[in-house]
C-alpha positions as CSV (number, residue, x, y, z in Angstrom):
1,M,-45.9,0.9,16.1
2,D,-48.9,2.8,16.8
3,G,-49.5,5.9,14.6
4,Y,-49.0,8.3,18.3
5,G,-45.2,6.4,18.2
6,C,-44.6,7.2,14.8
7,N,-45.7,10.7,14.5
8,S,-43.6,10.9,17.2
9,L,-40.7,9.0,15.8
10,I,-40.8,11.3,12.1
11,A,-40.9,14.6,14.2
12,L,-37.7,13.5,16.5
13,L,-35.9,12.3,13.2
14,L,-37.2,15.6,11.3
15,S,-35.9,17.8,14.0
16,L,-32.6,15.7,14.1
17,S,-32.6,16.1,10.2
18,L,-33.4,20.0,10.5
19,A,-29.9,20.3,12.9
20,G,-27.5,17.9,10.7
21,Q,-28.5,20.2,7.5
22,C,-27.5,23.3,10.1
23,Y,-24.4,21.2,11.4
24,G,-23.6,20.6,8.3
25,R,-24.0,24.1,6.9
26,N,-21.8,25.1,9.5
27,V,-18.9,22.6,8.6
28,Y,-18.4,24.5,5.5
29,V,-18.4,27.9,6.7
30,A,-15.1,29.3,5.7
31,V,-13.2,31.3,8.8
32,P,-10.9,33.7,7.7
33,T,-7.8,34.1,9.9
34,S,-6.8,38.1,9.2
35,A,-8.7,41.0,8.4
36,P,-9.1,40.6,4.3
37,L,-8.0,43.3,1.8
38,L,-9.7,46.3,1.6
39,A,-11.7,45.8,-2.3
40,P,-9.8,47.9,-5.1
41,P,-12.1,50.7,-5.7
42,D,-14.0,50.8,-9.0
43,D,-12.5,51.7,-12.7
44,P,-13.7,55.7,-13.4
45,V,-15.4,56.0,-15.7
46,D,-13.7,59.4,-16.8
47,G,-10.6,60.8,-14.2
48,G,-12.5,64.8,-15.2
49,P,-10.4,67.1,-17.2
50,T,-7.1,66.4,-18.3
51,F,-4.1,69.2,-19.1
52,E,-1.7,68.8,-22.2
53,G,-4.0,65.4,-23.0
54,D,-3.3,63.4,-19.6
55,I,-2.0,65.5,-16.9
56,M,-4.9,65.6,-14.5
57,G,-5.3,68.0,-11.7
58,I,-3.7,71.4,-12.3
59,G,-4.7,73.6,-15.5
60,P,-2.9,75.9,-18.4
61,E,-3.6,79.3,-16.0
62,S,-1.6,77.3,-12.7
63,V,1.2,76.9,-15.7
64,K,1.4,80.2,-16.6
65,Q,2.2,81.6,-12.9
66,A,4.9,79.4,-12.5
67,P,4.1,77.2,-9.8
68,I,6.4,76.4,-7.2
69,N,6.4,72.5,-7.4
70,V,7.1,72.6,-11.3
71,G,10.5,71.8,-12.5
72,K,12.7,71.8,-15.8
73,S,10.8,68.0,-16.7
74,G,10.1,67.0,-13.2
75,V,8.7,68.4,-10.1
76,T,11.3,70.2,-7.0
77,D,9.0,70.1,-4.4
78,K,10.1,66.9,-2.2
79,N,6.0,66.9,-1.3
80,F,5.3,65.5,-4.1
81,R,7.7,63.0,-4.4
82,W,7.6,59.7,-3.4
83,P,9.8,59.1,0.2
84,N,12.7,56.7,-0.3
85,A,11.7,56.3,-3.9
86,V,9.8,53.9,-2.9
87,V,5.8,53.8,-4.6
88,P,3.3,51.2,-2.8
89,F,0.7,50.3,-5.7
90,R,-2.2,47.7,-6.6
91,F,-4.4,47.2,-9.6
92,S,-7.9,48.1,-10.0
93,S,-11.1,45.8,-10.1
94,A,-11.0,45.6,-13.5
95,Y,-7.3,44.3,-13.9
96,E,-8.3,41.7,-11.4
97,R,-10.3,39.7,-13.6
98,P,-8.8,36.9,-14.9
99,E,-10.0,37.5,-19.0
100,N,-7.7,41.3,-18.2
101,A,-4.5,38.9,-16.7
102,P,-2.6,39.6,-20.2
103,Q,-3.0,43.6,-19.8
104,K,-1.9,43.2,-15.8
105,R,1.4,41.5,-17.2
106,F,2.4,44.3,-19.6
107,I,1.7,46.9,-17.1
108,L,4.1,45.1,-15.0
109,R,6.4,44.3,-17.7
110,A,6.4,48.2,-18.0
111,L,7.1,49.0,-14.3
112,F,10.2,46.5,-14.5
113,G,11.9,48.6,-17.3
114,F,12.2,51.1,-13.9
115,N,14.1,48.9,-12.1
116,R,16.8,50.6,-13.9
117,T,16.7,53.5,-11.3
118,C,16.6,53.0,-7.3
119,V,12.4,53.0,-7.6
120,R,10.5,50.3,-6.1
121,F,7.2,49.3,-6.7
122,V,5.9,47.7,-3.9
123,T,2.5,45.5,-3.2
124,R,0.4,48.1,-0.9
125,T,-0.7,47.1,2.4
126,N,-1.5,49.6,4.6
127,E,-0.1,52.6,3.2
128,R,-2.6,55.9,2.9
129,D,-0.9,57.3,0.0
130,Y,-0.7,55.0,-3.0
131,L,-1.6,54.4,-7.1
132,V,-4.4,52.8,-8.1
133,L,-3.8,51.0,-12.1
134,G,-6.9,51.1,-13.1
135,A,-8.9,51.0,-16.4
136,S,-10.2,53.8,-16.9
137,L,-12.7,54.1,-20.0
138,S,-11.1,58.1,-20.7
139,G,-7.6,56.8,-21.9
140,C,-4.2,57.4,-20.2
141,K,-3.8,59.9,-17.5
142,S,-2.1,60.2,-14.4
143,Y,-1.8,63.1,-11.9
144,V,2.2,64.8,-11.7
145,G,3.7,63.6,-8.5
146,K,2.7,61.6,-5.1
147,Q,-0.6,63.3,-3.9
148,T,-2.5,62.4,-1.1
149,N,-4.5,59.3,-0.6
150,P,-4.8,56.7,-3.2
151,Q,-4.5,57.9,-6.8
152,T,-5.5,56.6,-10.2
153,V,-3.1,56.0,-12.7
154,H,-5.8,55.6,-15.4
155,L,-4.7,52.8,-18.4
156,K,-7.7,52.0,-20.5
157,I,-7.5,48.3,-21.3
158,G,-6.4,47.9,-24.7
159,M,-5.5,51.7,-25.4
160,C,-2.9,51.9,-22.9
161,T,-1.8,48.7,-22.7
162,D,-0.4,48.2,-25.9
163,E,3.1,50.2,-26.1
164,I,5.3,49.7,-23.2
165,G,6.1,53.4,-23.1
166,K,2.5,54.3,-22.9
167,V,2.3,52.9,-19.5
168,Q,6.0,54.1,-18.2
169,H,5.0,57.4,-19.5
170,E,2.0,57.6,-17.1
171,I,3.9,56.3,-14.1
172,M,6.6,58.6,-15.1
173,H,3.9,61.5,-14.4
174,A,3.1,60.0,-11.1
175,L,6.6,59.8,-10.4
176,G,6.4,63.9,-10.9
177,F,7.6,64.3,-14.9
178,Y,6.2,66.6,-17.0
179,H,6.1,66.8,-20.5
180,E,9.5,66.9,-22.1
181,Q,8.8,69.4,-24.4
182,S,7.4,71.6,-22.0
183,R,10.9,72.5,-20.5
184,I,11.8,76.0,-20.5
185,D,14.5,75.3,-22.7
186,R,12.4,73.5,-25.4
187,N,13.2,76.2,-28.0
188,D,16.4,75.4,-28.6
189,Y,16.1,71.9,-29.8
190,V,12.2,72.6,-31.4
191,E,10.0,74.7,-33.1
192,I,6.1,74.9,-32.9
193,N,3.2,74.8,-35.6
194,E,0.8,77.0,-34.1
195,D,-0.9,76.9,-37.1
196,N,-1.8,73.4,-37.2
197,I,-2.2,72.9,-33.7
198,K,-6.2,72.2,-33.0
199,P,-7.4,75.6,-31.5
200,E,-8.7,73.2,-28.0
201,N,-5.1,72.0,-27.6
202,R,-2.8,75.3,-27.9
203,D,-2.8,75.5,-24.2
204,D,-0.5,72.1,-24.4
205,F,2.6,73.1,-26.3
206,L,3.3,75.7,-23.6
207,S,6.6,76.0,-22.0
208,Y,7.2,76.2,-18.0
209,L,9.0,79.2,-16.7
210,N,10.8,79.8,-13.6
211,T,11.8,76.2,-13.5
212,T,15.1,74.4,-12.0
213,A,16.8,71.7,-14.3
214,F,18.4,68.8,-13.1
215,G,21.3,68.8,-15.5
216,V,20.0,66.5,-17.8
217,P,20.2,66.9,-21.7
218,Y,17.2,67.8,-23.7
219,D,15.9,64.3,-24.1
220,F,14.0,63.5,-28.3
221,D,13.9,59.9,-27.1
222,S,12.1,60.5,-23.9
223,V,8.8,58.7,-23.5
224,M,7.5,61.9,-21.9
225,H,8.0,63.8,-25.7
226,Y,5.0,64.5,-27.5
227,S,5.3,63.1,-31.2
228,R,5.2,65.0,-34.2
229,K,1.5,65.8,-35.1
230,Q,0.2,65.9,-31.5
231,A,-3.3,66.9,-31.6
232,A,-2.6,68.0,-35.4
233,V,-5.6,69.8,-37.4
234,D,-3.8,68.5,-40.8
235,E,-2.3,64.9,-39.9
236,S,0.1,65.4,-42.6
237,V,2.0,68.3,-41.2
238,W,3.8,68.3,-37.7
239,T,3.0,70.4,-35.0
240,I,6.6,70.3,-33.3
241,R,9.9,69.0,-34.9
242,P,13.8,69.4,-34.0
243,L,15.2,72.1,-35.2
244,R,17.4,71.7,-38.2
245,Q,20.3,71.0,-36.8
246,Y,18.5,67.8,-34.8
247,R,16.0,67.2,-37.6
248,A,17.8,64.2,-39.4
249,Q,19.4,62.3,-36.2
250,Y,16.1,62.9,-33.8
251,G,13.1,63.6,-36.1
252,R,12.0,59.7,-36.4
253,S,12.3,58.9,-33.1
254,M,10.8,61.7,-31.1
255,G,8.0,60.7,-29.5
256,Q,8.8,57.0,-29.1
257,R,6.6,54.7,-26.9
258,D,8.9,52.0,-26.6
259,G,10.3,52.4,-23.5
260,L,12.5,54.2,-21.2
261,S,15.1,56.1,-22.5
262,D,18.9,56.4,-20.8
263,L,18.3,60.0,-20.1
264,D,14.2,59.5,-18.9
265,I,16.1,56.9,-16.6
266,E,19.1,59.3,-15.8
267,K,16.2,62.2,-14.8
268,I,15.0,59.6,-12.1
269,N,17.6,58.8,-10.9
270,R,18.8,62.5,-10.2
271,M,15.7,63.3,-9.4
272,Y,15.3,60.9,-6.4
273,K,18.8,61.0,-4.9
274,C,19.3,57.7,-6.5
275,G,23.1,57.6,-5.6
276,E,22.4,58.6,-1.8
277,L,20.1,56.2,-1.1
278,E,21.0,52.3,-0.5
279,Q,20.2,50.6,-4.0
280,S,19.9,46.5,-4.0
281,T,22.0,44.5,-6.4
282,T,19.3,42.8,-7.8
283,P,15.1,44.2,-8.5
284,S,12.7,43.8,-5.9
285,E,11.3,39.9,-5.3
286,E,7.9,40.4,-6.7
287,L,9.2,42.7,-10.5
288,E,12.3,40.1,-10.5
289,T,11.4,38.7,-13.7
290,P,9.1,40.1,-16.6
291,T,7.1,36.5,-16.9
292,P,6.3,34.6,-14.8
293,V,4.8,37.4,-13.1
294,T,3.7,37.4,-9.5
295,I,0.2,38.4,-9.2
296,Y,-0.7,41.4,-7.1
297,P,-2.0,41.6,-4.3
298,P,-0.7,38.4,-3.4
299,P,-3.6,36.2,-2.9
300,A,-5.7,36.2,0.4
301,P,-4.5,33.7,2.9
302,R,-5.8,29.9,2.3
303,P,-9.3,29.9,4.3
304,K,-9.9,27.1,7.2
305,Y,-12.4,25.5,8.0
306,S,-14.4,24.3,11.2
307,S,-12.5,21.3,12.8
308,T,-15.2,18.7,12.3
309,P,-14.4,17.2,9.0
310,P,-17.0,17.0,6.4
311,A,-17.2,13.5,6.0
312,L,-19.2,13.8,9.4
313,A,-22.1,15.7,8.2
314,M,-22.0,13.2,5.4
315,S,-22.2,10.6,7.6
316,M,-25.2,11.9,9.9
317,G,-27.0,12.4,6.7
318,T,-26.7,8.9,5.2
319,L,-27.7,8.0,9.2
320,L,-31.1,10.0,9.2
321,A,-32.1,8.9,5.6
322,L,-31.6,4.9,6.6
323,A,-33.5,6.1,9.8
324,F,-36.0,7.4,7.6
325,T,-36.0,4.2,5.7
326,Y,-36.8,2.4,8.0
327,L,-39.5,4.0,10.1
328,I,-41.3,3.6,6.8
329,L,-41.3,0.3,7.1
330,L,-41.9,-0.4,10.2
331,C,-45.1,2.3,10.5
């Protein structure tokens, strides 16, 4: 074959080669079958200032003015409650990382504890208002009650995921509950040692005025109760403790974070009027058992590929290689 013919054939084969590469690339492009879920928001470093150590969105002045949405230990304004006791949620990006899977499972175990109530946590789909379970670097904190649009429950990895009750404490805030020792009747059950409270934390020990009771007795064992040495200047001395008549029975357990107490369960059921809701006999499918745990949100649908099998692209590549070899020998 003369030089012109070789050059023409080489140009043709190069064109086919480039086309084959593009063709092969198209074969491997995934075509999603549906629009992807919105990416979880980034985990904030700091959720902003807090009241009583872990409550976002309010301050001591609003409490002193007795806001109408403050209940005896929970909100009374129904706008701050989750409709039909259904709480959509999803995890933030940090908790979706493989290395944080144990902490994610731990949080799911904490949510499983609410199955003694009618409250159901469901994977968020397209709801406007939902919880984002995030791994903030600034500790454990939450808003009280349902807010408008997504709201983050801050659960710092390690710090907030070492005791079930710590997670449940913040979730109870999100459901609409304040700290137990903030009840208007708390002075009938506990005493406060103001001299040993850090000056910057003295407003954290207020009791709320003009509140409405759920009819549940004071609960020393609540996951929403402060511990004996909360915000102490001298950590060998108490800042809050039961009155003498209750001390022997509740002095050690007050402030526990092992899990929801029986009265915590009762308060949730009364706030959400669980007796009036149709209760299922089994927990929601996603939280039916603590282990193994279903991944939240559910995995995206498996991508579909082009109808042309990848083997065809490989066959074209092999054919071109053989053609180049033949051309070299011929020219």
